[in-house]
C-alpha positions in Angstrom: 39.5 262.6 70.1 40.5 264.0 66.8 41.5 267.2 68.6 43.9 265.2 70.9 45.6 263.6 67.9 45.9 266.9 66.2 47.5 268.5 69.2 50.1 265.7 69.3 51.0 266.3 65.7 51.3 270.0 66.2 53.6 269.5 69.2 55.8 267.1 67.2 56.1 269.6 64.4 57.0 272.4 66.8 59.7 270.3 68.4 61.2 269.5 65.0 61.3 273.3 64.2 63.0 274.1 67.5 65.6 271.4 66.8 66.3 272.7 63.3 66.8 276.3 64.7 69.1 275.0 67.4 71.3 273.1 64.9 71.5 275.9 62.3 75.0 276.3 61.1 76.0 272.9 62.3 76.6 270.1 59.9 73.6 267.8 59.4 74.5 264.2 59.8 73.8 262.2 56.6 72.4 258.7 56.9 74.8 256.4 55.2 73.4 253.6 53.2 74.8 250.2 53.8 76.9 248.7 51.1 75.2 245.9 49.2 76.8 242.7 50.1 75.9 239.1 49.2 73.5 237.7 51.6 74.9 234.7 53.4 72.5 232.3 51.7 73.6 233.5 48.3 77.3 233.3 49.2 76.7 229.8 50.5 74.9 228.9 47.3 77.9 230.2 45.2 80.3 228.2 47.3 78.2 225.1 47.0 78.0 225.5 43.2 81.7 226.1 42.9 82.2 222.9 45.0 79.9 221.0 42.7 81.8 222.2 39.6 85.1 221.2 41.2 83.7 217.8 42.1 82.7 217.3 38.4 86.2 218.3 37.4 87.7 215.7 39.8 85.4 213.1 38.4 86.6 213.9 34.9 90.2 213.8 35.9 89.7 210.4 37.6 88.0 209.1 34.4 90.9 210.3 32.3 93.4 208.7 34.7 91.6 205.4 34.9 90.6 204.9 31.3 92.3 207.1 28.7 95.8 205.6 28.5 94.5 202.0 28.4 91.8 202.9 25.9 94.2 204.5 23.4 96.3 201.3 23.5 93.4 199.0 23.0 92.2 198.3 19.4 88.5 198.7 18.7 86.5 195.6 18.0 84.2 195.9 15.0 81.2 193.7 14.7 79.6 193.8 11.2 81.3 197.1 10.6 80.0 198.6 13.8 81.6 199.5 17.1 79.3 197.8 19.6 79.3 198.7 23.3 79.4 195.0 24.4 82.6 194.5 22.5 84.2 197.8 23.4 83.4 198.2 27.1 86.4 200.3 28.0 85.5 202.9 25.2 81.9 203.1 26.2 82.4 203.2 29.9 84.9 206.1 29.5 82.6 208.0 27.1 79.5 207.5 29.2 81.4 208.7 32.3 82.4 211.9 30.5 78.9 212.5 29.2 77.5 212.1 32.8 80.0 214.8 33.9 78.9 217.0 31.0 75.2 216.6 31.9 75.9 217.4 35.6 77.7 220.6 34.5 74.8 221.5 32.3 72.6 221.5 35.4 74.6 224.3 37.0 73.3 227.7 35.9 74.3 230.9 37.6 74.9 234.5 36.7 78.1 234.8 38.8 81.0 235.4 36.4 83.5 233.3 38.5 81.1 230.3 38.4 80.5 230.8 34.7 84.2 230.9 33.9 85.0 227.9 36.1 82.1 225.9 34.6 83.1 226.9 31.1 86.7 225.8 31.5 85.6 222.4 32.9 83.1 221.9 30.1 85.9 222.7 27.6 88.2 220.1 29.2 85.4 217.5 29.0 84.7 218.4 25.4 88.4 218.0 24.5 88.4 214.5 26.0 85.3 213.6 24.0 87.0 214.9 20.9 89.9 212.6 21.6 87.5 209.7 21.8 85.8 210.7 18.5 89.1 210.9 16.7 90.1 207.5 18.1 86.8 206.0 16.9 87.1 207.5 13.4 90.7 206.4 13.0 90.5 203.0 11.2 94.1 202.1 12.3 92.5 201.5 15.8 90.3 198.7 14.5 91.2 195.0 14.7 91.3 194.6 11.0 94.2 192.5 9.7 97.0 194.6 8.3 96.9 195.0 4.6 99.7 193.3 2.8 99.6 193.7 -1.0 100.3 190.6 -3.1 103.5 190.7 -5.2 103.0 192.0 -8.7 102.9 189.5 -11.5 104.2 190.0 -14.9 101.7 191.0 -17.6 100.2 188.2 -19.3 100.0 186.3 -16.1 96.8 185.6 -14.2 94.6 188.7 -14.1 92.6 187.2 -11.3 95.1 188.4 -8.7 94.5 192.0 -9.6 90.8 191.3 -9.4 91.0 189.8 -6.0 93.1 192.7 -4.8 90.4 195.1 -6.1 87.7 193.1 -4.4 89.7 193.0 -1.1 90.2 196.7 -1.4 86.4 197.2 -2.1 85.5 195.2 1.0 87.8 197.2 3.2 86.4 200.5 1.8 82.8 199.2 2.4 83.8 198.3 6.0 85.3 201.8 6.5 82.2 203.4 4.9 79.9 201.4 7.2 82.0 202.4 10.2 81.9 206.1 9.2 78.1 205.9 8.6 77.6 204.3 12.0 79.7 206.8 13.8 78.0 209.8 12.2 
């Protein structure tokens, strides 16, 4: 049996030799390697991820359209020097919506450069909107504090209590502003 296998191998080797002698001088065909292309599943995955990123961007744009202009016109309501969600629903709804978009974008991780760039631009747009909200919250002009109106100056020798009440009023306003700043940071 071993002899039969050996004779088949010898015959195959002789045939190859004869073929090589017959094709001497002729160009030998070269096997071409196929170009590496994205497999359909990977391409579908990239398209799906790109669609997800665009969906998050649309959500952000809808939030901006629905909330931002109204929010920036609405004064903030302070409760004990704090901006509470129950008193500032518009602000917190908008901010939470943007944060949900940001969390969704954080879940998309891929090495494809186009996806990375698209995701990066969308994250930067959301961060810019969150920056606008932070600036709005830190700007004390947006609070519902009564406007400051200084009392008219009195001549010297008059009541010194008016200056004292002005100083106390100013101190209370600074304390409120300090509490707000502490709360926001």
